[in-house]
C-alpha positions in Angstrom: 10.9 -9.2 23.2 11.7 -7.2 26.3 11.5 -10.1 28.8 13.3 -12.6 26.6 16.2 -10.2 26.5 16.1 -9.9 30.3 16.1 -13.7 30.6 19.1 -13.7 28.2 20.9 -11.4 30.6 20.0 -13.7 33.5 21.3 -16.7 31.6 24.6 -15.1 30.9 25.2 -14.1 34.6 27.9 -15.9 36.5 26.6 -19.2 37.8 28.7 -19.0 41.0 26.4 -20.0 43.8 26.4 -18.8 47.4 27.6 -21.6 49.6 24.6 -22.5 51.8 23.8 -25.5 53.8 21.2 -27.6 52.0 18.7 -29.4 54.2 17.3 -32.9 54.2 13.6 -33.6 54.4 13.9 -33.7 58.2 15.3 -30.2 58.2 18.8 -31.4 59.1 21.9 -30.1 57.2 22.6 -32.2 54.1 26.4 -32.1 54.1 26.8 -34.2 51.0 24.9 -31.6 48.9 26.7 -28.8 50.6 29.9 -30.5 49.6 28.8 -30.4 45.9 28.2 -26.7 46.2 31.7 -26.2 47.6 33.2 -28.3 44.8 31.2 -26.3 42.2 32.4 -23.0 43.6 36.0 -24.2 43.7 35.9 -25.6 40.1 34.2 -22.5 38.7 36.7 -20.2 40.4 39.7 -22.3 39.2 38.2 -22.5 35.7 37.6 -18.8 35.4 41.0 -17.9 36.8 42.8 -20.4 34.4 40.7 -19.3 31.4 41.4 -15.6 32.0 45.1 -16.4 32.2 44.9 -18.6 29.1 43.2 -15.8 27.1 46.0 -13.4 28.1 48.9 -15.7 27.2 47.8 -18.0 24.4 49.0 -15.8 21.6 52.0 -14.3 23.4 55.2 -15.5 21.7 57.2 -14.6 24.8 55.4 -17.1 27.0 57.0 -20.6 27.0 55.1 -23.6 25.9 55.6 -25.2 29.3 53.8 -22.3 31.0 51.0 -22.4 28.4 50.6 -26.2 28.9 50.4 -25.6 32.7 47.6 -23.1 32.4 45.8 -25.2 29.8 46.0 -28.2 32.1 44.6 -26.2 35.0 41.7 -25.0 32.8 41.1 -28.5 31.6 41.2 -30.0 35.1 38.7 -27.5 36.4 36.4 -28.1 33.5 36.6 -31.8 34.0 35.6 -31.3 37.7 32.5 -29.4 36.6 31.8 -32.0 33.9 32.0 -34.7 36.6 29.4 -32.9 38.8 27.3 -32.4 35.7 27.6 -36.1 34.5 26.4 -37.3 37.9 23.3 -35.0 37.5 23.9 -33.8 41.0 24.1 -30.1 40.2 22.6 -28.5 37.1 24.6 -25.4 37.7 27.7 -27.3 36.8 26.3 -28.2 33.4 25.3 -24.5 33.0 28.7 -23.3 33.9 30.3 -25.3 31.1 27.5 -24.3 28.7 28.2 -20.7 29.3 32.0 -21.2 29.1 31.6 -23.0 25.8 28.8 -21.0 24.4 28.9 -20.6 20.6 29.9 -24.2 19.8 28.3 -27.6 20.0 29.8 -28.4 23.3 28.1 -25.4 24.9 24.8 -26.5 23.4 25.2 -30.1 24.7 25.8 -28.9 28.3 23.0 -26.4 28.1 20.7 -29.3 27.1 22.0 -31.4 30.0 21.4 -28.5 32.4 17.8 -28.2 31.1 17.3 -32.0 31.5 18.2 -31.8 35.2 15.7 -29.0 35.8 18.1 -26.1 35.7 15.8 -23.4 34.3 18.6 -21.2 33.0 19.9 -24.2 31.0 16.6 -24.5 29.2 16.6 -20.7 28.5 20.2 -20.7 27.3 19.5 -23.8 25.1 16.5 -22.0 23.6 18.5 -18.8 23.0 21.2 -20.8 21.2 18.6 -22.5 19.0 16.9 -19.2 18.2 20.2 -17.5 17.3 21.9 -20.6 15.7 24.7 -20.8 18.2 26.6 -24.1 18.0 24.0 -25.6 15.7 21.6 -24.7 12.9 19.2 -21.9 13.7 15.7 -23.2 14.7 13.3 -20.8 16.3 10.6 -23.5 16.3 12.9 -25.9 18.3 13.6 -23.0 20.7 9.9 -22.5 21.3 9.3 -26.3 21.7 12.1 -26.6 24.3 10.6 -23.8 26.5 7.0 -25.0 26.0 7.8 -28.6 26.9 9.7 -27.7 30.0 7.1 -25.2 31.2 5.5 -26.4 34.4 4.0 -24.7 37.5 7.3 -25.2 39.4 9.4 -23.7 36.6 7.9 -20.3 36.0 11.0 -18.8 34.7 10.9 -21.2 31.7 7.2 -20.5 31.2 7.8 -16.7 31.2 10.7 -17.2 28.7 8.3 -19.2 26.4 5.7 -16.4 26.4 8.4 -13.8 26.0 9.8 -15.7 23.0 6.4 -15.5 21.4 6.3 -11.8 22.1 9.7 -11.2 20.5 10.8 -11.3 16.9 13.6 -13.7 17.8 14.0 -15.6 14.6 10.4 -15.3 13.5 7.6 -12.7 13.5 6.3 -11.8 16.9 2.8 -13.3 17.8 1.5 -10.8 20.3 -2.0 -12.1 20.6 -0.6 -15.6 21.3 1.9 -14.2 23.8 -0.9 -12.4 25.6 -3.0 -15.5 25.8 0.0 -17.5 27.0 0.9 -15.0 29.7 -2.8 -14.9 30.7 -2.9 -18.7 31.1 0.1 -18.5 33.4 -1.5 -15.7 35.3 -4.8 -17.5 35.8 -3.7 -21.1 36.1 -0.3 -20.8 37.8 -1.1 -17.7 39.9 1.9 -15.9 38.5 1.6 -12.2 39.2 4.5 -11.3 36.8 2.6 -13.0 34.0 -0.5 -11.1 34.9 1.4 -7.8 34.4 2.8 -8.9 31.1 -0.6 -10.1 29.8 -2.1 -6.7 30.9 0.6 -4.9 28.9 -0.5 -6.8 25.7 -4.3 -6.2 26.1 -4.5 -4.3 22.8 -2.4 -6.8 20.8 -4.2 -7.8 17.6 -6.7 -5.0 18.0 -9.3 -7.0 19.8 -13.0 -5.9 19.8 -14.0 -3.9 22.9 -15.9 -6.9 24.4 -12.9 -9.2 24.1 -10.6 -6.5 25.4 -12.7 -5.9 28.5 -13.2 -9.6 29.2 -9.4 -10.0 29.2 -8.9 -6.9 31.2 -11.5 -8.1 33.8 -10.0 -11.6 34.1 -6.4 -10.5 34.3 -6.9 -7.5 36.7 -9.2 -9.5 38.9 -6.6 -12.2 39.3 -3.8 -9.7 39.9 -6.0 -8.0 42.5 -6.6 -11.4 44.3 -2.8 -12.2 44.2 -1.9 -8.7 45.4 -4.8 -7.0 47.2 -2.5 -4.0 47.9 -2.3 -3.3 44.2 -4.9 -0.6 44.1 -4.5 0.0 40.3 -5.2 -3.7 39.4 -8.2 -3.7 41.7 -9.6 -0.5 40.2 -9.1 -1.9 36.7 -11.1 -5.0 37.7 -13.9 -2.9 39.2 -14.2 -0.6 36.2 -14.2 -3.4 33.7 -16.8 -5.3 35.7 -19.1 -2.3 35.6 -18.7 -1.5 31.9 -18.6 -5.0 30.4 -22.4 -5.8 30.8 -23.2 -2.4 29.2 -20.8 -3.1 26.3 -21.8 -6.7 25.6 -25.4 -5.5 25.3 -24.6 -2.2 23.7 -27.0 -2.7 20.9 -29.8 -2.2 23.4 -28.9 1.5 23.6 -29.6 1.8 19.9 -33.1 0.6 20.5 -33.8 2.7 23.6 -36.3 5.5 23.1 -35.6 7.6 26.2 -32.1 7.5 27.6 -28.8 8.3 26.1 -27.0 5.1 27.1 -25.0 5.1 23.9 -23.4 8.4 24.8 -22.7 7.0 28.3 -21.0 3.9 27.0 -19.0 6.0 24.5 -17.7 8.3 27.3 -16.5 5.3 29.3 -14.8 3.7 26.2 -13.0 7.0 25.5 -11.3 6.7 28.9 -9.3 3.6 27.7 -5.8 4.4 26.3 -4.4 3.5 23.9 -7.6 2.7 21.9 -7.3 0.4 19.0 -9.3 0.8 15.7 -12.1 -1.4 16.9 -12.6 0.8 20.0 -12.6 4.0 17.9 -15.1 2.6 15.4 -17.4 1.5 18.2 -17.1 5.0 19.8 -17.9 6.7 16.5 -21.0 4.6 16.0 -22.2 5.3 19.5 -21.5 9.0 19.2 -23.2 9.2 15.8 -26.4 7.5 17.1 -26.3 9.6 20.3 -26.1 12.8 18.3 -28.6 12.1 15.5 -31.2 10.1 17.5 -30.8 11.5 21.1 -29.7 15.0 20.2 -26.9 14.8 22.7 -25.0 18.1 22.7 -21.9 16.3 23.9 -21.9 13.6 21.2 -22.6 16.1 18.5 -19.8 18.3 19.6 -17.6 15.2 19.6 -18.4 14.6 16.0 -17.8 18.3 15.1 -14.2 17.9 16.2 -13.6 14.3 15.2 -10.7 13.4 12.9 -12.0 11.1 10.1 -8.7 10.9 8.2 -7.5 7.5 9.7 -8.4 4.7 7.3 -10.5 2.8 9.8 -12.8 5.9 10.4 -13.3 7.1 6.8 -16.5 5.1 6.4 -18.0 6.8 9.5 -17.7 10.4 8.2 -20.8 10.2 6.0 -23.0 9.1 8.9 -21.6 11.7 11.2 -22.2 14.5 8.7 -25.8 13.2 8.2 -26.4 13.1 11.9 -25.3 16.7 12.4 -27.2 17.9 9.3 -30.4 16.2 10.6 -29.9 18.0 13.9 -29.7 21.3 12.0 -32.8 20.8 9.9 -34.9 19.0 12.5 -37.6 20.5 14.8 -36.2 21.0 18.3 -37.4 22.7 21.5 -36.4 26.4 21.9 -34.0 25.7 24.8 -31.7 23.8 22.4 -31.7 26.5 19.7 -28.1 27.7 20.3 -26.8 24.1 20.1 -28.7 23.4 16.9 -27.3 26.6 15.5 -23.8 25.1 16.1 -24.8 22.0 14.1 -26.0 24.3 11.3 -22.8 26.3 11.3 -20.7 23.1 11.2 -22.9 21.8 8.3 -22.4 25.1 6.4 -18.7 25.0 6.9 -18.6 21.4 5.6 -20.0 22.5 2.3 -18.0 25.7 2.0 -14.8 23.9 2.7 -15.1 22.0 -0.6 -14.6 25.4 -2.4 -16.8 24.2 -5.3 -20.2 25.3 -6.7 -21.6 21.9 -5.6 -20.3 22.6 -2.0 -22.0 26.0 -2.0 -25.3 24.3 -3.1 -25.0 21.7 -0.4 -24.5 24.3 2.3 -27.5 26.4 1.2 -30.3 24.8 3.3 -28.1 24.9 6.4 -27.3 28.5 5.9 -31.1 29.3 5.7 -31.7 27.3 8.9 -28.8 29.0 10.6 -30.2 32.4 9.9 -33.6 31.4 11.5 -31.8 30.2 14.6 -29.1 32.8 15.0 -29.8 36.2 13.4 -26.2 37.3 13.6 -25.4 34.7 11.1 -28.0 35.8 8.5 -25.3 37.5 6.5 -24.4 34.1 5.0 -28.0 33.4 4.0 -28.2 36.9 2.6 -25.1 36.2 0.4 -27.0 33.2 -1.0 -30.1 35.3 -1.8 -28.1 38.1 -3.4 -25.7 35.9 -5.3 -28.3 33.2 -6.4 -26.2 30.0 -6.2 -28.8 27.6 -7.5 -31.8 29.8 -7.1 -32.9 33.2 -8.7 -31.4 36.3 -7.1 -33.6 38.0 -4.5 -32.0 41.4 -3.7 -34.9 42.5 -1.5 -34.9 39.4 0.8 -31.1 39.4 0.7 -30.8 43.0 1.9 -33.4 42.3 4.6 -31.4 39.3 5.8 -28.2 41.4 5.8 -30.0 44.1 7.8 -31.3 41.5 10.3 -27.7 40.3 10.8 -26.5 43.9 11.3 -29.3 44.5 13.9 -28.0 41.4 15.7 -24.5 43.1 16.1 -22.8 41.5 13.1 -20.3 44.2 12.2 -19.4 42.7 8.8 -23.1 42.6 7.9 -23.5 46.3 8.9 -20.6 47.2 6.6 -22.4 45.4 3.7 -25.6 47.3 4.5 -23.8 50.6 4.4 -22.4 49.7 1.0 -25.8 48.8 -0.3 -27.3 52.0 1.0 -24.5 54.1 -0.6 -24.8 52.3 -4.0 -28.6 52.2 -4.0 -28.7 48.5 -4.7 -32.0 48.2 -3.0 -34.4 51.1 -3.4 -33.1 54.7 -3.6 -29.6 55.6 -2.9 -29.1 56.7 0.8 -25.6 58.0 1.2 -26.4 59.9 4.4 -28.0 56.8 5.9 -24.8 54.8 5.0 -22.6 57.5 6.7 -24.7 57.5 9.8 -24.4 53.8 10.2 -20.7 53.9 9.6 -20.2 56.8 12.0 -21.9 54.8 14.7 -19.6 51.8 14.1 -16.6 54.1 13.9 -17.4 55.6 17.3 -17.5 52.0 18.6 -13.9 51.5 17.5 -14.5 49.6 14.3 -11.5 50.6 12.1 -12.9 49.3 8.8 -16.1 51.4 9.4 -13.9 54.5 9.9 -12.0 53.9 6.7 -15.2 53.3 4.7 -16.7 56.5 6.3 -13.7 58.5 5.1 -14.1 57.1 1.6 -17.9 57.9 1.5 -17.3 61.4 2.8 -15.4 62.2 -0.4 -18.4 61.2 -2.5 -20.5 64.1 -3.7 
């Protein structure tokens, strides 16, 4: 809609022309045409002056009828002069002048139509605006569109742009952004119109195209803009980037069949650089990232899934496959050098189950808690809690306490506090209050306030 409104402003501008000497085909001054421009300027000036005076006196009871008649006659005479130039089809601006002056009634529409017929672009635009808004005749957005479309030719680019802009606007009918983009694109490619290239580029995401279609359009439009304006480094860079990515994207399924490389992650990274991304882009990225994580064990892709937001409607169906990919990374057999990363996947999988705050969620998290303990001993307190509490399996206090001690030995302060409580209570074996105090004292000396508080409490026990 933005450009259509700009064109509306242009159409409403004063049509007074600069007096310039037109030239004949031989390059000599065409005095007959220059005379028409002089007449036009004179008639317009007289008409505007008389009209302004008429508007100021027409309702004033103190102004005599004779004076009103004089001003009205001057206005009429000037208008007839413009009409004379218009009727001879010598100057479309004369028709446009009357159309603007009479805008809002059928006379204005008739003269806008005449201006359009004699190739005055602003006349076509004004006529279309009046049809779209119902000025001077019945409202007809379809007719407005047809007027602009039928008068769009390579030598009348303003009319062409107005046609595409009307499609882009909601002027009398719902906007059709994909059609507007394709229309701008055709003017860009076929008429070499740089302005249309820019407008088409702004609408690349209209209609949420699939990534392949998006990049094909991006490549064609930016390549043409670069050829029309080689100094436009941004357009040229867009063309280069799209040319490099498009072959990968069109054949992106090949990355799903690859057994060695992580092309899926590479393509996803490039896709993520495009903003704003439409739902089709985000779905493709999610599919690529899920495959890259679950089948290629890509740290980057798995971490992407760990922080992904699956709440948008178009991504909800991808949450299950992302969860499955991360869970498979946790439970799979991987080389030792990836142990820390696999532990992250396990922690994430555990959190997924615990976040449900249900017994079922606890049971779902159990295998990942066990695996997490094997990979990162400082996290064994969670697995210990499963063993001690049961949660789907018989309680195993001995193993549970051993796992809690393992977490404590790995510098898990919370686990150490639990070990101290077990020793003091005699939950596993004989009660060992002194051992509990010794452990708490060491933690207290290290600045752990909770250990100090618990040590004070245990010191009062006989």
